C-alpha positions in Angstrom: 360.1 -42.1 36.8 357.0 -44.3 36.8 354.8 -41.8 38.5 356.2 -38.9 36.6 355.8 -40.4 33.1 352.3 -41.6 33.9 351.2 -38.1 34.9 352.1 -36.6 31.6 348.6 -36.4 30.1 347.3 -34.4 33.0 350.4 -32.2 33.0 349.9 -31.5 29.3 346.4 -30.3 29.9 347.6 -27.8 32.5 350.5 -26.6 30.3 348.3 -26.0 27.3 345.7 -24.1 29.4 348.5 -22.0 30.9 349.9 -21.2 27.4 346.5 -20.0 26.4 346.4 -17.6 29.3 349.9 -16.2 29.1 351.7 -14.0 26.5 355.3 -14.5 27.7 357.0 -15.9 24.6 358.4 -13.8 21.7 355.8 -12.4 19.4 355.2 -13.6 15.8 357.9 -12.2 13.5 360.6 -11.9 16.2 363.9 -13.6 15.4 364.5 -16.1 18.2 367.2 -18.4 19.6 366.2 -21.3 21.8 368.7 -23.0 24.1 368.9 -25.9 26.4 371.1 -28.7 27.7 370.6 -32.4 27.2 366.8 -33.2 27.0 366.0 -29.5 27.1 368.2 -29.0 23.9 366.2 -31.5 22.1 362.9 -29.8 23.2 364.5 -26.5 21.9 365.1 -28.2 18.5 361.5 -29.3 18.4 360.1 -25.9 19.3 362.5 -24.1 16.9 361.4 -26.2 14.0 357.7 -25.9 14.9 357.9 -22.1 15.4 359.6 -21.4 12.2 357.6 -24.0 10.3 354.3 -22.4 11.4 355.3 -19.0 10.1 356.1 -17.3 13.4 359.6 -16.3 12.4 363.2 -17.3 12.1 364.1 -19.6 15.0 367.4 -21.4 15.7 368.2 -24.0 18.4 371.5 -24.2 20.3 373.0 -26.4 22.9 373.7 -23.8 25.7 377.3 -24.8 25.8 377.7 -23.9 22.1 375.6 -20.8 22.0 378.3 -18.2 21.6 376.9 -17.2 18.2 373.8 -15.8 20.0 375.8 -12.8 21.3 377.0 -11.9 17.8 373.8 -12.4 15.8 370.8 -10.1 15.8 368.3 -12.2 17.8 365.3 -10.3 19.1 364.9 -12.7 22.0 366.3 -15.9 23.6 364.2 -18.7 25.1 366.0 -20.9 27.6 364.5 -24.3 28.7 365.8 -25.7 31.9 364.1 -28.0 34.4 366.2 -27.2 37.4 367.1 -23.6 36.6 370.6 -24.3 38.0 372.5 -25.7 35.0 375.8 -23.8 34.7 375.7 -23.2 30.9 372.2 -21.7 31.1 373.0 -19.4 34.0 376.2 -18.2 32.3 374.3 -17.4 29.1 371.5 -15.6 30.9 374.0 -13.6 32.8 375.8 -12.6 29.6 372.6 -11.6 27.9 371.1 -9.7 30.8 370.4 -6.1 29.7 371.4 -6.9 26.1 368.8 -9.3 24.7 365.4 -10.1 26.1 365.2 -13.6 27.6 362.4 -16.0 28.6 363.2 -19.0 30.8 360.9 -22.1 30.8 361.5 -24.0 34.0 360.2 -26.4 36.6 361.8 -24.9 39.7 360.4 -21.5 40.2 362.7 -20.7 43.1 365.9 -21.4 41.1 368.7 -18.9 40.2 367.5 -18.6 36.6 364.4 -16.7 37.7 366.3 -13.7 38.7 368.4 -13.6 35.5 365.5 -13.8 33.0 363.3 -11.0 31.8 360.2 -13.3 31.7 359.5 -16.6 33.4 357.3 -19.5 32.3 357.0 -21.5 35.5 355.7 -25.1 35.3 356.2 -26.3 38.9 353.5 -28.9 38.5 355.7 -30.7 36.0 358.9 -30.6 38.0 360.5 -34.0 38.8 362.6 -35.9 41.3 363.9 -38.5 38.8 367.2 -37.8 37.1 365.7 -39.1 33.9 363.4 -36.4 32.5 359.9 -37.2 31.3 357.0 -34.9 32.2 358.9 -31.6 32.5 360.3 -31.8 29.0 357.1 -32.8 27.3 355.0 -30.3 29.3 357.4 -27.5 28.4 357.1 -28.6 24.8 353.3 -28.7 24.9 353.4 -25.1 26.3 355.7 -24.0 23.5 353.8 -25.9 20.7 350.5 -24.5 21.9 351.9 -21.0 21.5 352.5 -21.5 17.8 349.3 -23.3 17.0 350.7 -26.9 16.5 347.8 -29.4 16.5 347.8 -31.3 19.8 344.2 -32.6 19.4 344.8 -36.3 19.9 348.0 -36.0 22.1 346.4 -36.4 25.5 344.2 -39.3 24.7 347.0 -41.0 22.8 349.4 -40.5 25.7 346.9 -42.1 28.1 346.9 -45.1 25.9 350.7 -45.1 25.8 350.9 -45.1 29.5 348.7 -48.1 29.8 350.2 -50.1 27.0 352.2 -53.3 27.7 355.7 -53.5 26.4 356.0 -56.6 24.1 358.9 -59.0 24.4 360.6 -58.0 21.2 360.9 -54.4 22.4 362.1 -55.5 25.9 364.8 -57.7 24.4 365.8 -55.6 21.3 369.6 -55.1 20.9 369.4 -51.6 19.4 367.0 -48.8 18.6 367.2 -46.2 15.8 364.7 -43.3 16.2 363.7 -41.1 13.2 361.7 -37.9 12.9 360.8 -35.2 10.4 360.3 -31.5 11.0 359.7 -30.8 14.7 359.7 -34.5 15.5 363.4 -34.8 14.8 364.0 -33.3 18.3 361.7 -36.0 19.7 363.7 -38.7 17.9 366.9 -37.4 19.5 365.2 -37.2 22.9 363.9 -40.8 22.6 367.4 -42.0 21.9 368.8 -40.1 24.9 366.1 -41.5 27.2 367.1 -45.1 26.4 370.8 -44.3 26.7 370.2 -42.8 30.1 367.7 -45.3 31.5 368.9 -48.5 29.9 372.5 -47.9 29.1 371.5 -49.1 25.6 372.8 -48.5 22.1 370.5 -46.0 20.4 370.8 -43.7 17.4 368.6 -41.0 16.0 368.4 -39.2 12.7 366.1 -37.1 10.5 364.0 -39.8 8.8 365.1 -39.1 5.2 368.8 -39.3 6.3 368.4 -42.9 7.6 368.8 -44.3 4.1 372.1 -42.4 3.6 374.1 -44.9 5.6 372.6 -45.6 9.0 370.2 -48.2 7.7 373.3 -50.4 7.2 373.0 -51.4 10.9 369.4 -52.6 10.6 369.0 -56.3 11.2 366.9 -58.8 13.1 366.8 -58.0 16.8 367.0 -54.3 16.2 364.3 -51.6 16.0 363.7 -48.7 13.7 361.1 -46.3 15.2 359.5 -43.4 13.2 357.9 -40.4 14.9 355.2 -38.8 12.8 355.1 -38.9 9.0 356.7 -42.0 7.4 358.9 -41.4 4.3 357.6 -43.3 1.4 359.1 -46.7 1.0 361.0 -46.7 4.3 358.8 -49.4 5.9 359.6 -51.8 3.0 363.3 -51.0 3.0 363.6 -51.6 6.8 361.4 -54.7 6.6 363.8 -56.2 4.1 366.6 -56.0 6.6 364.7 -58.1 9.2 364.7 -55.2 11.7 361.4 -54.4 13.5 359.8 -51.3 12.0 357.5 -49.3 14.3 355.2 -46.4 13.2 352.3 -46.3 15.6 350.1 -43.6 14.0 349.7 -42.0 17.4 350.5 -38.3 18.1 354.3 -37.9 18.1 354.3 -36.6 21.7 352.3 -39.7 22.8 354.9 -41.8 21.0 357.6 -40.2 23.1 355.6 -41.2 26.2 355.5 -44.8 24.8 359.3 -44.7 24.7 359.4 -43.4 28.3 357.4 -46.5 29.3 359.4 -48.9 27.2 362.6 -47.4 28.6 361.3 -47.9 32.2 360.3 -51.5 31.5 363.6 -52.3 29.8 365.5 -50.8 32.8 363.5 -52.9 35.2 364.1 -56.0 33.2 367.8 -55.4 33.5 367.8 -54.5 37.2 368.6 -50.9 36.6 367.2 -47.8 38.3 366.5 -44.9 35.9 365.9 -42.5 38.8 369.6 -42.8 39.6 371.4 -43.6 36.4 375.2 -44.0 36.5 377.4 -41.0 36.0 374.4 -38.6 35.9 372.9 -36.0 38.2 369.6 -34.0 38.1 371.4 -30.8 37.1 374.9 -30.3 35.8 376.6 -27.6 37.9 380.2 -27.2 36.7 382.8 -27.1 39.4 380.6 -28.6 42.1 
C-alpha cells in the first residue's frame, strides 16, 4: 500500500494523458449508468455526479449488485469500473448486457474476463495493485473519467505530492472516529475515504453529503473525533463542529489530493496499531462468489 499510494501523482499524469488520446467513453448527451463494487462504486458515484454536473448528460451510479434497474431503463451505455475485472457482480451484469446495451469497462488487469465481455476497454495496467486495499487504481480511474468531462484537475498532482510527503499528526493517529463529508462529485470521495479507514484500520468511520451532516450525524461529534470536509465547505459548518470540541479539517487542497492524504493517514494509523492493510481481515482483492 505504501508504494502504491505514493505512486498516485505519477499515475494520474499518465491517466489524464491517456484520457486525452482516447475516445472510448459515452459521448456527450448519452444517458449513462455507471457501476462498480466497493471502492469502484464510490468512484462511479463521483464520476456520475461530475459527468451530469458538467452538462454531459443524465448519469446514474449503481452498486453492481443492485443494478437490475439498468436492464429496464433506457440507458444508452453502461460504464463499469473494476480493478481486477473478475468481480462476480460485474461479470454477471456485463454478460446480461452483451448485445443489448453498449458497455465500457475501466480496469487494471487487461487480461481479465471482463475484457471479453465489454464493447470497449479502458485499460490502466500501470495503476493495477497488489494490496487488497485500493488506492492508485481507483483514483487513476477517476482522473481518467474526470478528465473526459472537463473537471479541473490543475492542482491535483502537485497537491497529491505534498499529501504523500506530509507527516500524520498525533491527533489524527489517535482519533477515535472520523466523519467524512463532500458535496457534488466529492460525496463519492467522502464515502471512499470512510471505506479506506474501515478496511485498513478497522476503525469507526461515517460519511455523508456535507449539508446532511447537520441533520443528525453531527450529534456524534466530540473531542477526540474528526470531521473532514472534501472540497467546498458549507457556510457555518466549521463553527458548529468547533463548538462540539471535535477536530475540523478542511485542507484547501484539491479533493483528490485530500483522498491521498487519507490513504497516507490510514496507512500510518494501521501501522501504529500493528495492522497490515495489504491483507485486512475478512477481505480479498476481488470478490468472486462461490469461490
